[in-house]
N, C-alpha and C positions, 0 to 999 in steps of 0.2 A: 295627412294620414298618420294615425297613431301606430307605434310599433312596440312590440314586447320582445325582449331577448331572454331566451332560456339557455342554460348551460346543459350540454349533452356530452358527458364524458369530458374530453378535452376540446370539444367543438361547441360553437354557439349556434342557437336556432333563433332566427329573427322572424317574428310573425307580423304581418302587415294588418293591423287591426282596423280595417275599414269596415263600417257597418254593413251587414249582409245585404240589406235591401237596397243599398246605394250602388252596388257594383253589378255590372252586366257584361259578361264575357261570352262571346259567340265563337264557336269552332266551326269553320267551313271546311268540309272534306269532300273532294271530288269522288264520285262513285265509280269504282273499278276504272281508275283514271286512264290507264293505258288502253284498255278495251274501249272506253268511251271515245278516246281520240281516234282510234281506228274506225269506229262506227260512224264518225262524222262524215267520212267519205265513202262509206258503204251502208247507206240507209236500209238496204235489203237485209242486213244482219240484225236489225232491231228485233228484240225478243227471241233471238236465237243464241245458242251456246257459242261463245267466243273465248279464246285464250291468247295470251301474249307470252312469248318465250324470252328467256334471258340471253346473254351473249352466247354466240355460237349455237343458238337454238338448244341450249342445255336443259333448263328447268322452266317450269311454269311460274310466272311472276305476277300475272294478272288474270282474273277470271270474271266473266259475266255472271250474273245471278243464275242464269240458265245452266252455265257450265258447273257451278257449284252444286246445283240440284241433281245433276247426273252422277255426282261422286268424284269429280276431279279435284284433287287436293292442291293447296298452295305450296309451292316449292318442290313439287313432285317432278322427278326427271321426265323429260318428254317421252322417252322410249317406254317408260313404265305406264304412262297414261295413254299411250297410243291405242290400245284395244278399246278403251272407252271413247276416245276421240273418233275412231273409225265407226264404232257402233252407233253413236248418236250424231254423227256428221258434224262434229265441232269444227268451226272455222279457226285456223291457226295463223298467227302473225309473228314474224320476227320483230324484236324490239327496234323501235325507230325513235331514238332519243332526241333527234333534232325536232321532230314533230311534237313530242311530248313537252320538250322544253319551251317551245314557242307557244303552245296552248296554255301552259302553266303561266307564262308571263301575261297572257291576255286575261286570264281569270284574276290574277293578283292585281292587275291594273284596274279592273272593274271594282274590286273590293275596296280600293283606296277611295273610291267615290262615296262609299257608305261610312267610312271611318278613317280619319287620318292616323289613328293609333292602331297599327297592325303589326303582328309578329308573323313572319313567314316561317312556318314550322318545318315544312318539307315541300317537295315539288307539287304536292296536291292537297296540302293542308295549310290553314292560316288561322290565327286567333285574332279576333277583332274586339277592341274595347268600345262598347256602346254606352258606357256609363253616362257620358255627357251629350249623347245624341238625343235630340228632341223627337219623341215618338209618342203616339197615343196608345199603341199596343205592341208589345214585344213580339208576339206571335205573328202579327201582320207584317211587322217590319222585316223580320228575318225571312218570312215567306216571300216578300217583295224582292229581297236580295237574291233568293233562289231563282225566282222567275226571270229576273234581269239577266243573270248569268246564263241561264238556259237559253234565253232568247238571243243574246248577243254572241254566245260562243257555241251553243249546242251541247255543252257539257253539263250533265246532271250533277247536282251536289246535294249533300245532306248538311243541315245546320242544327247544332245544339247550342242552347243558351242557358247559362247558369251564373252563379255568383263567383265561382272559382274555375280554374282551368281543368282541374280533375273532374268536377261535376259537369262541366261543359263537354268533356270527353264522353261521359256516360250518357248525357242527353243526346249526343250525336249518334251513339249506338242505337238509342231508341228511335231516333229520326230515320235511320236507315231502314227500319221495319215499318215506318209510318207512311201511309199513302201520300201525305202532304210533303214528306221529306224534311220536316222541321219538327223540333221539340224544344220547349223551354221549361225550366224549373223556376223561373223568377216569380211567377204569380201562383205557383202551386204551394199549398201549405206543407208543413213538415211531414205530416202523416202520408200525404200523397207521394212525396219523394221517397219516403222510407219504404213504401210498398213496392216502388220500382226497384229500389236497391236490393230488396229481398230476392229479386229474380236474376240478379247478376252475380255470377261466381267471382271469387276473389281474383282469379287470374285475368279477369277482364279490366281490372283497375289499371289506369295509366301509371306505369312505373313499377308495377309488380309483375314479374315474369314467372316462369315455370318453377324455378327453384324456391322463390319466396312463397309462391302459392302452396307448394308442397309443405313448407314449414308451417304456414297458417292452417292448412287442412289437418296436419298432424296435431295441431292444438285446438281443433274443433271450431275453426273459423272457415266457413264454407261460402258465405255470400258477403256482398259489400255492406249490407245492413249490419251484420255482426261485426265487421271490421270497423265500421263507423263508431260504434260504441265500445270499442275495446279500451281497457284501462291504460291510460298514458304511461303510468309508472311501469307496467309490464312491458310496454313497447320499448321504453328507454332501456330497460334491462336486457331484453332479448333480441332487439332488432337495431335498425340504423336510424340516423337522423332523417334520412329521406323518407322512410316509412312513416315516421312521426309527422312529418310535414304533410304527407299524403292524407293521413287520418284527419288532421286539422282542416285540410281542404275539403274533405267529405262533410265536415261540419260547417262549411261556409266561411272559413277563415283563410284569407289569402296568404299562402306561403310561397307560391311560384308566380311572382309578378311577371307581366308581359315584358318582353325585351324588344323595345322599339328601335334601338340603336343598332346600326350595322357594325359587326365585329370583323375586322380584317383578318383574313385567314393567315396562318403562319406557314402552311405548306400547301403544295399543289401536286397531286399525283395523277398521272395519266398512264394507264397500262391496259393491255388487252391480252387475252389468250388467243392463240392463232387457231384458225379453222383446221389447219393441218400442221404438223411439225415442220420446222425449217432448219436447214443445215447451212445454207449459203449465206455468206457475210452480207452481200448486197441486199438480199431479202430482209435480213435483220435490220440493216441500215434504213431501209424504207420504213419499217415499222417504227423504229426509234425516232426518225426524223418527223414522221406524222404525229407521234405523241408529243414531241418537243414543240411542234407548231401549235398544236391544240393547247398545251399548257401555257405557252407564251401569249396566245390570244386571250386566254382566260385572265391571266394576271394583268394584262394591259387594260382589259375592260374594267378591272377593279382598281386601276391606278397604282399597281404594285410593281416592284422590281425585285429581282432575285440575286442573291449573293453566293449561294451554294447549290450545286446540281448533282443529283445521283442518277446514274444510268445502270440498269440491271437487266440481266437475261437469265433465264432458268429453263431447265428441262422439266419433264413431268416427274413429280415426286412419287408417283405410283409405279414408275419403271426403274430398272436397274441403272446404276451409274448416274444417280441424280447429281446435277451440277447447278449451282447458283452463284453467279458472278456479279459483282457490283463495283463501281468506281465512283468516287466523289471528286468533283471538280470545284475548286474555290475560284470565283471570278475576282480579278483584281479590281474591277469597277462593277458595281451592281447595275443590272440592265434588265430590260424586257424585250430587247431586240431579237426578233426571230432569226435573222441571218447569223448573228454572232452566236446565239445559243445552239443553232443547228450544227455549226462547225465544231463547237466544243463537244457536243454529244456524239457526233460521228467519230471524232478522234478517240473519245473515251471508249466507245464501243469496240474499236479496233484493238484497244489495249486489253480488253477482257474477253474477247472472242477466242474460243478454242475450236479448232476445226475437228469435224468428225462427230459432233454431238447433235442430237435432235432436239432443238429448242422449241418449247411450247408457249413461252411467254416472254415479253419484253416490256420495259416501262421506263418512265422518266419521273423523277421527283424533284420539284423545286422547293428548296428549303431556305429558311432565314429570309422570308419575304417581309418587305417593309414598304410603307407608302412612299411613292416617288417624291412627293413634296416634302417629306420629312427626312430625306436622306441627306447627309452632310456632303456637300460638294467638295471636290478637290481640284488640283491643277488641270486634270484631264477630263473633268466632268462634262465639258461642253463640246467634246470632239465628235459626239454622235448625234448632234442636233438634226442634221440632215437625214440621218437614218431614222430618227424618231418620227420625222415628218413623213418619211416613206412608209413606215409601219402604219401610221394613221390613215394614209391614203389606201393602203392594202386592206385594212380592216373595214373601211367604208365601202370599198368596192365589193368585198366578199359579203358584206351585210346586204348590199343592194342586189347583187346578182347570184348569190348563193355561195355557201362555204366551198372553198376550193377553186373559186373562179381565178384567183391568183395564188400560185403555190410556188414551191421550189422544185427543181428538177429531181432531186434525190428522193422526193416523196412519190414519184410517179414512175419508178423503174418497172414494176410489174405489180400484180395484185396477189402475190402468193401469201402475203402477211395479213390479208383481210379476214374478217370473221365470216363464219358461215351465217348467212342470212337468206336462207332458201325461201322463206315465206314473207319477205319484206314487202310492205305496201308501196314502198318507194315514193311516199308522199313527203314533200319538203315544202312547207308553207313559206319559206324564205326564198324559194326559187320559183318564179312565176311560170316557167315552162313545165314544171312538174305538177302544177295545179290541175285537178280534174276538170274536164270540159263538159258543160251541160248543153245538150242539143235538144231542140224542139222538134217534135215529129208531127 
């Protein structure tokens, strides 16, 4: 692949000059993903308005098409949308991230069958490189992908295909309004694509948010077609290198190559706001221990170990006497052992806890994460081999019988620290006893 490097102020801009007609990138996006997951187990809600709420049932984070049509806005607080929800009999669900995570893994696993080159962009989006895939027709191929995902998982998706990631994003927007659920720009000529771009406002472009769109609107750029043909010199002078890359992408030049390699995380944060304020130390300890267990499980699944741990608690910043306390703990030996980390977090919490305050949030941050295999061993590195084996057995058991099948006592003192989930579907596809039962009449 040929490349061209341009200087942009003190930065360099690398263009991947692959011929336009040789590159095929598809963006697969699950439609109203959280709502679609809930509908899997409630087929009676098909074509009916449905919304999913954020933590503690605070704001609306997912809407069905029918919910959008009645005027419910994304990110709107639940109490503000309540009149519309009651008026149109909208079904409401609390967030169920265990279910959404499992369904996401199933969809992504299916996508690997259609292309080995895949970038997992988010929980419900992925880019596929179809350049080297043998196919007779791009439209038919991506339509086949959509049909297989719907048949095997029940999750509806929209697929847009183009020569660059930015154009694939726009094609995906078109696909969402298309009855087939797919759209491709590969076989369309330049004029056809330009006519579509004229219907898209600048703020719809991937990577250009509200502030940048205001800037372009003030300079008489209102749609994507106008942005595509903007003078590059003017962009260099008035904007950023990212915007210049985006404009090149609109012209079919790849500036955002797909990232196929897994990048190990540097930090892992697990925190939650409480359903109601907490004053008791034991209730806070329950929350911190639960967060620590979740974080430890995550880094073990990715083959990482932690060297520094932060524990924090805070009251509501909207009330008087706001308090935020944090303590850092440096481990003498990096580890991912739950038992060891739980003890350290519990002791650190005791050091920062102040009696008499109404705490609304607690959390744990694992910092300075490194791959376990790359960690330099010392004289004491092998002392926890038995505990490592124990952690492996616990993870396997929880995977088979459901999260929390094996836990520590400190995480089950009471449920005062749990989130408000009044409308939870309580579906957990990793726990067979919670699966819905189908009966024949």
